[in-house]
Every structure is written in structure tokens, then in C-alpha cells.
C-alpha positions as a LaTeX table, in Angstrom:
\begin{tabular}{lrrr}
\hline
Residue & $x$ (\AA) & $y$ (\AA) & $z$ (\AA) \\
\hline
Unk1 & $-14.18$ & $-4.46$ & 12.94 \\
Unk2 & $-14.92$ & $-0.79$ & 12.67 \\
Unk3 & $-12.90$ & 2.00 & 11.04 \\
Unk4 & $-9.28$ & 2.42 & 12.14 \\
Unk5 & $-8.41$ & 5.75 & 13.77 \\
Unk6 & $-5.07$ & 7.20 & 12.92 \\
Unk7 & $-3.45$ & 10.48 & 14.13 \\
Unk8 & $-1.25$ & 12.38 & 11.75 \\
Unk9 & 1.31 & 14.36 & 13.73 \\
Unk10 & 3.05 & 17.42 & 12.23 \\
Unk11 & 6.55 & 16.84 & 13.64 \\
Unk12 & 8.30 & 14.99 & 16.47 \\
Unk13 & 7.52 & 17.77 & 18.98 \\
Unk14 & 3.84 & 17.42 & 18.24 \\
Unk15 & 4.18 & 13.65 & 18.53 \\
Unk16 & 5.64 & 14.09 & 21.95 \\
Unk17 & 2.67 & 16.15 & 23.12 \\
Unk18 & 0.17 & 13.65 & 21.63 \\
Unk19 & 1.83 & 10.79 & 23.42 \\
Unk20 & 0.81 & 12.38 & 26.79 \\
Unk21 & $-2.91$ & 12.17 & 25.89 \\
Unk22 & $-5.19$ & 9.17 & 26.38 \\
Unk23 & $-4.72$ & 7.17 & 23.12 \\
Unk24 & $-7.28$ & 4.46 & 23.79 \\
Unk25 & $-9.13$ & 3.80 & 20.51 \\
Unk26 & $-6.18$ & 5.10 & 18.38 \\
Unk27 & $-4.96$ & 2.51 & 15.82 \\
Unk28 & $-1.77$ & 4.04 & 14.47 \\
Unk29 & 0.26 & 7.17 & 13.87 \\
Unk30 & 0.74 & 8.80 & 10.46 \\
Unk31 & 4.26 & 10.27 & 10.22 \\
Unk32 & 4.44 & 12.92 & 7.37 \\
Unk33 & 7.33 & 13.79 & 4.98 \\
Unk34 & 9.51 & 10.94 & 6.14 \\
Unk35 & 13.05 & 10.38 & 4.84 \\
Unk36 & 16.23 & 8.93 & 6.35 \\
Unk37 & 17.20 & 12.32 & 7.83 \\
Unk38 & 14.11 & 12.75 & 10.07 \\
Unk39 & 12.78 & 9.29 & 10.88 \\
Unk40 & 15.23 & 8.85 & 13.75 \\
Unk41 & 13.85 & 11.85 & 15.60 \\
Unk42 & 10.25 & 10.30 & 15.50 \\
Unk43 & 11.52 & 6.97 & 16.63 \\
Unk44 & 13.39 & 8.56 & 19.52 \\
Unk45 & 10.26 & 10.13 & 20.76 \\
Unk46 & 8.23 & 6.98 & 20.37 \\
Unk47 & 10.82 & 4.80 & 22.13 \\
Unk48 & 11.11 & 7.24 & 25.02 \\
Unk49 & 7.36 & 7.08 & 25.69 \\
Unk50 & 5.59 & 4.54 & 27.96 \\
Unk51 & 2.68 & 4.40 & 25.47 \\
Unk52 & 2.02 & 1.13 & 23.64 \\
Unk53 & 3.95 & 0.59 & 20.36 \\
Unk54 & 1.27 & 1.59 & 17.87 \\
Unk55 & 1.85 & 0.86 & 14.21 \\
Unk56 & 3.23 & 3.61 & 11.95 \\
Unk57 & 2.12 & 4.73 & 8.50 \\
Unk58 & 5.12 & 6.57 & 6.90 \\
Unk59 & 4.37 & 9.12 & 4.19 \\
Unk60 & 6.90 & 9.38 & 1.30 \\
Unk61 & 6.27 & 12.95 & $-0.06$ \\
Unk62 & 9.46 & 14.85 & $-0.05$ \\
Unk63 & 12.03 & 15.19 & $-2.92$ \\
Unk64 & 14.02 & 12.39 & $-1.27$ \\
Unk65 & 11.28 & 10.04 & $-2.40$ \\
Unk66 & 12.27 & 10.59 & $-6.01$ \\
Unk67 & 15.71 & 9.21 & $-5.36$ \\
Unk68 & 16.43 & 5.52 & $-5.20$ \\
Unk69 & 19.57 & 6.20 & $-3.18$ \\
Unk70 & 17.65 & 8.14 & $-0.56$ \\
Unk71 & 14.87 & 5.55 & $-0.40$ \\
Unk72 & 17.34 & 2.70 & $-0.05$ \\
Unk73 & 19.00 & 4.53 & 2.84 \\
Unk74 & 15.55 & 4.99 & 4.53 \\
Unk75 & 14.68 & 1.31 & 3.96 \\
Unk76 & 18.02 & 0.10 & 5.45 \\
Unk77 & 17.54 & 2.44 & 8.39 \\
Unk78 & 14.26 & 0.94 & 9.18 \\
Unk79 & 15.35 & $-2.67$ & 8.80 \\
Unk80 & 18.72 & $-2.32$ & 10.57 \\
Unk81 & 16.99 & $-0.69$ & 13.52 \\
Unk82 & 14.47 & $-3.52$ & 13.75 \\
Unk83 & 11.58 & $-1.18$ & 13.08 \\
Unk84 & 10.14 & $-3.07$ & 10.05 \\
Unk85 & 7.36 & $-4.85$ & 12.01 \\
Unk86 & 5.93 & $-1.58$ & 13.39 \\
Unk87 & 5.69 & 0.03 & 9.90 \\
Unk88 & 2.21 & $-0.90$ & 8.73 \\
Unk89 & 2.61 & 0.78 & 5.30 \\
Unk90 & 4.36 & 3.42 & 3.30 \\
Unk91 & 1.95 & 5.99 & 1.69 \\
Unk92 & 3.10 & 7.59 & $-1.51$ \\
Unk93 & 2.22 & 11.33 & $-1.52$ \\
Unk94 & 1.59 & 11.91 & $-5.15$ \\
Unk95 & 0.63 & 15.57 & $-5.09$ \\
Unk96 & 3.64 & 16.52 & $-3.05$ \\
Unk97 & 5.96 & 14.60 & $-5.36$ \\
Unk98 & 4.43 & 16.22 & $-8.38$ \\
Unk99 & 4.85 & 19.57 & $-6.72$ \\
Unk100 & 8.61 & 18.73 & $-6.29$ \\
Unk101 & 8.61 & 18.14 & $-10.07$ \\
Unk102 & 6.65 & 21.33 & $-10.84$ \\
Unk103 & 3.83 & 19.47 & $-12.61$ \\
Unk104 & 0.24 & 18.52 & $-11.89$ \\
Unk105 & $-1.83$ & 15.50 & $-12.72$ \\
Unk106 & $-3.92$ & 15.92 & $-15.92$ \\
Unk107 & $-7.55$ & 14.90 & $-15.69$ \\
Unk108 & $-8.34$ & 11.59 & $-17.48$ \\
Unk109 & $-4.79$ & 10.29 & $-17.02$ \\
Unk110 & $-3.88$ & 7.71 & $-14.41$ \\
Unk111 & $-0.84$ & 7.82 & $-12.14$ \\
Unk112 & 0.84 & 5.48 & $-14.52$ \\
Unk113 & 0.43 & 7.72 & $-17.50$ \\
Unk114 & 2.55 & 10.51 & $-16.17$ \\
Unk115 & 5.95 & 11.33 & $-14.57$ \\
Unk116 & 5.39 & 9.36 & $-11.31$ \\
Unk117 & 5.11 & 5.99 & $-13.09$ \\
Unk118 & 8.92 & 5.46 & $-12.85$ \\
Unk119 & 8.92 & 6.60 & $-9.27$ \\
Unk120 & 6.20 & 4.11 & $-8.34$ \\
Unk121 & 8.15 & 1.30 & $-9.94$ \\
Unk122 & 11.30 & 2.40 & $-8.08$ \\
Unk123 & 9.62 & 2.50 & $-4.67$ \\
Unk124 & 8.12 & $-0.87$ & $-5.20$ \\
Unk125 & 11.49 & $-2.29$ & $-6.07$ \\
Unk126 & 13.15 & $-0.75$ & $-3.08$ \\
Unk127 & 10.58 & $-1.65$ & $-0.45$ \\
Unk128 & 8.16 & $-4.35$ & $-1.35$ \\
Unk129 & 10.67 & $-7.34$ & $-1.65$ \\
Unk130 & 11.52 & $-6.52$ & 1.97 \\
Unk131 & 8.02 & $-7.01$ & 3.27 \\
Unk132 & 6.76 & $-3.40$ & 3.15 \\
Unk133 & 3.27 & $-2.43$ & 1.85 \\
Unk134 & 2.88 & 0.69 & $-0.24$ \\
Unk135 & $-0.35$ & 2.68 & $-0.55$ \\
Unk136 & $-1.31$ & 4.56 & $-3.64$ \\
Unk137 & $-1.74$ & 8.37 & $-3.98$ \\
Unk138 & $-5.03$ & 10.29 & $-4.49$ \\
Unk139 & $-6.68$ & 11.01 & $-7.74$ \\
Unk140 & $-7.75$ & 14.57 & $-7.11$ \\
Unk141 & $-10.38$ & 14.73 & $-9.92$ \\
Unk142 & $-13.14$ & 13.35 & $-7.69$ \\
Unk143 & $-15.80$ & 13.77 & $-10.35$ \\
Unk144 & $-14.00$ & 11.38 & $-12.74$ \\
Unk145 & $-14.76$ & 7.92 & $-11.38$ \\
Unk146 & $-13.97$ & 6.11 & $-14.61$ \\
Unk147 & $-10.34$ & 7.16 & $-14.55$ \\
Unk148 & $-10.23$ & 6.37 & $-10.74$ \\
Unk149 & $-11.36$ & 2.87 & $-11.58$ \\
Unk150 & $-8.84$ & 2.40 & $-14.28$ \\
Unk151 & $-6.02$ & 3.69 & $-11.89$ \\
Unk152 & $-7.14$ & 1.28 & $-9.13$ \\
Unk153 & $-6.85$ & $-1.67$ & $-11.57$ \\
Unk154 & $-3.29$ & $-0.51$ & $-12.40$ \\
Unk155 & $-2.58$ & 0.01 & $-8.62$ \\
Unk156 & $-3.40$ & $-3.65$ & $-8.00$ \\
Unk157 & $-1.36$ & $-4.67$ & $-11.01$ \\
Unk158 & 1.63 & $-2.96$ & $-9.61$ \\
Unk159 & 1.05 & $-4.46$ & $-6.21$ \\
Unk160 & 0.08 & $-1.32$ & $-4.31$ \\
Unk161 & $-2.43$ & $-1.78$ & $-1.46$ \\
Unk162 & $-4.78$ & 0.92 & $-0.19$ \\
Unk163 & $-5.94$ & 4.10 & $-1.86$ \\
Unk164 & $-6.17$ & 7.60 & $-0.37$ \\
Unk165 & $-9.28$ & 9.40 & $-1.40$ \\
Unk166 & $-10.36$ & 13.02 & $-1.09$ \\
Unk167 & $-14.06$ & 12.77 & $-1.54$ \\
Unk168 & $-16.77$ & 10.36 & $-0.28$ \\
Unk169 & $-17.99$ & 9.82 & $-3.79$ \\
Unk170 & $-14.79$ & 7.91 & $-4.55$ \\
Unk171 & $-15.30$ & 5.26 & $-1.79$ \\
Unk172 & $-17.64$ & 3.00 & $-3.64$ \\
Unk173 & $-15.32$ & 2.82 & $-6.65$ \\
Unk174 & $-12.35$ & 1.93 & $-4.41$ \\
Unk175 & $-14.36$ & $-0.77$ & $-2.60$ \\
Unk176 & $-15.58$ & $-2.25$ & $-5.80$ \\
Unk177 & $-12.10$ & $-2.36$ & $-7.35$ \\
Unk178 & $-10.76$ & $-4.24$ & $-4.32$ \\
Unk179 & $-13.36$ & $-7.00$ & $-4.63$ \\
Unk180 & $-11.72$ & $-10.22$ & $-6.03$ \\
Unk181 & $-12.76$ & $-11.85$ & $-9.20$ \\
Unk182 & $-13.94$ & $-15.52$ & $-8.59$ \\
Unk183 & $-11.40$ & $-16.80$ & $-11.14$ \\
Unk184 & $-8.54$ & $-15.27$ & $-9.10$ \\
Unk185 & $-9.90$ & $-16.58$ & $-5.89$ \\
Unk186 & $-10.16$ & $-20.11$ & $-7.18$ \\
Unk187 & $-6.64$ & $-19.90$ & $-8.62$ \\
Unk188 & $-5.35$ & $-18.63$ & $-5.30$ \\
Unk189 & $-6.99$ & $-21.37$ & $-3.29$ \\
Unk190 & $-5.58$ & $-23.89$ & $-5.75$ \\
Unk191 & $-2.07$ & $-22.46$ & $-5.58$ \\
Unk192 & $-2.08$ & $-22.48$ & $-1.70$ \\
Unk193 & $-3.56$ & $-25.96$ & $-1.42$ \\
Unk194 & $-1.32$ & $-28.34$ & 0.46 \\
Unk195 & $-1.44$ & $-30.87$ & $-2.38$ \\
Unk196 & $-0.96$ & $-28.42$ & $-5.16$ \\
Unk197 & 1.15 & $-29.65$ & $-8.05$ \\
Unk198 & 4.46 & $-27.86$ & $-8.75$ \\
Unk199 & 2.88 & $-26.49$ & $-11.97$ \\
Unk200 & $-0.62$ & $-26.66$ & $-13.28$ \\
Unk201 & $-3.00$ & $-24.89$ & $-15.68$ \\
Unk202 & $-6.11$ & $-22.93$ & $-14.61$ \\
Unk203 & $-8.25$ & $-20.46$ & $-16.45$ \\
Unk204 & $-5.85$ & $-20.59$ & $-19.41$ \\
Unk205 & $-2.68$ & $-19.63$ & $-17.53$ \\
Unk206 & 0.07 & $-21.37$ & $-15.69$ \\
Unk207 & $-0.09$ & $-21.53$ & $-11.90$ \\
Unk208 & 3.22 & $-22.24$ & $-10.04$ \\
Unk209 & 3.03 & $-22.21$ & $-6.20$ \\
Unk210 & 6.81 & $-21.50$ & $-5.97$ \\
Unk211 & 6.39 & $-18.15$ & $-7.65$ \\
Unk212 & 2.68 & $-17.26$ & $-7.10$ \\
Unk213 & 2.25 & $-17.91$ & $-3.35$ \\
Unk214 & 2.54 & $-14.23$ & $-2.28$ \\
Unk215 & 0.08 & $-13.18$ & $-4.92$ \\
Unk216 & $-2.29$ & $-15.90$ & $-3.76$ \\
Unk217 & $-2.06$ & $-14.96$ & $-0.16$ \\
Unk218 & $-2.86$ & $-11.24$ & $-1.00$ \\
Unk219 & $-5.87$ & $-12.43$ & $-3.10$ \\
Unk220 & $-7.32$ & $-14.41$ & $-0.14$ \\
Unk221 & $-6.79$ & $-11.50$ & 2.21 \\
Unk222 & $-8.55$ & $-9.08$ & $-0.22$ \\
Unk223 & $-11.44$ & $-11.54$ & $-0.72$ \\
Unk224 & $-11.89$ & $-11.74$ & 3.06 \\
Unk225 & $-11.96$ & $-7.96$ & 3.50 \\
Unk226 & $-13.79$ & $-6.77$ & 0.33 \\
Unk227 & $-15.68$ & $-9.75$ & $-0.94$ \\
Unk228 & $-15.89$ & $-11.51$ & $-4.36$ \\
Unk229 & $-17.26$ & $-10.46$ & $-7.70$ \\
Unk230 & $-19.96$ & $-12.41$ & $-9.58$ \\
Unk231 & $-19.06$ & $-16.12$ & $-9.61$ \\
Unk232 & $-18.21$ & $-17.97$ & $-12.86$ \\
Unk233 & $-17.45$ & $-21.63$ & $-13.51$ \\
Unk234 & $-13.79$ & $-22.74$ & $-13.82$ \\
Unk235 & $-11.89$ & $-25.89$ & $-13.43$ \\
Unk236 & $-8.20$ & $-26.79$ & $-13.10$ \\
Unk237 & $-6.27$ & $-29.01$ & $-15.46$ \\
Unk238 & $-2.96$ & $-30.44$ & $-14.36$ \\
Unk239 & $-0.04$ & $-31.09$ & $-16.63$ \\
\hline
\end{tabular}
């Protein structure tokens, strides 16, 4: 499968114009600056078009994204309207949110070592339990790959998927970070096995299919897309 091609439209009027074009080869639309007050206008344009229902990537980058009440309203609007399946992901627009706060990311510090750490946790709590995927903001210091690597590790710990980059030099670091450790892959396979015990030990930690199935499914998906790191020997012990 080759690269996906997405079109970012400026506003609903531009979207209406784009929908009159030949969209063969287009994978999805990116809708910018989304909140509960403007999503309906985009959906109305999409629903009135005869074009195929392409997936949507919604960008959270306005002051409303700093408010749990506003984001809960947006989530409920999407779910109550039956639009959840068409929302491929929600991208967090970090620079715009920092602009709203009047601050800028300091070089050498990850997203989780500044004012957006609380916002990321809030957005995860509002959206992810309801089946939405969230994509992480850019790290604009493209010459600092070590901090980018550290931030990617934290992204994955928080359950974010995807990383917006602003320079080709960042791509290898992102791809490497999304590769799966063999220990995690073996645990995920053991957790998802049809005959998996209710609780078992592996690699020195407890594995419980009832609570680790979503994590395990994500690990298998990542391994299929990005590959596996250097293998090591592990074995499972049941108790």
C-alpha cells in the first residue's frame, strides 16, 4: 500500500468546491480548526454531495480544544450523529494550542514537559475510550532528533498514534519509534491467544487478557505496519 493522499480544506465553502473535482486517488479529508460549533457545517456539505464518504481527519487546534466541556460536546455531537466510523483520527494541533496560551515549546523538552501535558491527558480521556484515535503534534525543532525520539516514546505510552512531522529528517526517527519490541509482540500474541489463561506472567510482569486486549491488538497492528526490533528470548510462566 502506497502513501495515503489527504486534502486539507480551508472551510466548508472550499470543501464544497473540492467535492466537484475528480477525487479518485484521494484517501481522506483533513478538516481544520474543528469544534462543536463548526463541524455541522462541514458534515452538511459532505452529506449533500454525491461523492463517496471519504474518512475524515479532524484537527483540534482552537481554544475550544483546551476545554473539557467543549471537547465533550464535540465528541457527543460526533457520536449522536452516527459520524464516529467516518472519523479516522483526531489530530492535536500543538503549535496552535500553545499560541492560544501565549507560549512556545522550549527546545529539548517534550510535549509532556510543558503546558500541554494536561491537555493531552484530557483529550485522551474524552475521546479514546469511545473508540477515537488521537495523533500527536509536531516537534518543531527538526534538528533535535534525540528529543523527538523521547517524545515519541511518551506518545506511545500515552496511547497516541501517528506523528505529524515538519521535516524529512524526522521521518526515520518516527518509523524507528513505531517498531515493536519483540518482548511486547510476544506478550501481545500470548494475551490474544484463544487459550490464554485469565492471568499469567511474562517478561517479569502480569498479563491479563481482560484488561490488556486493546493494548495487545495495537501492538500487533504496529508490528504489521512498522516491523519488530531485534529479537530476544522470552518465555511465559503461568500462575
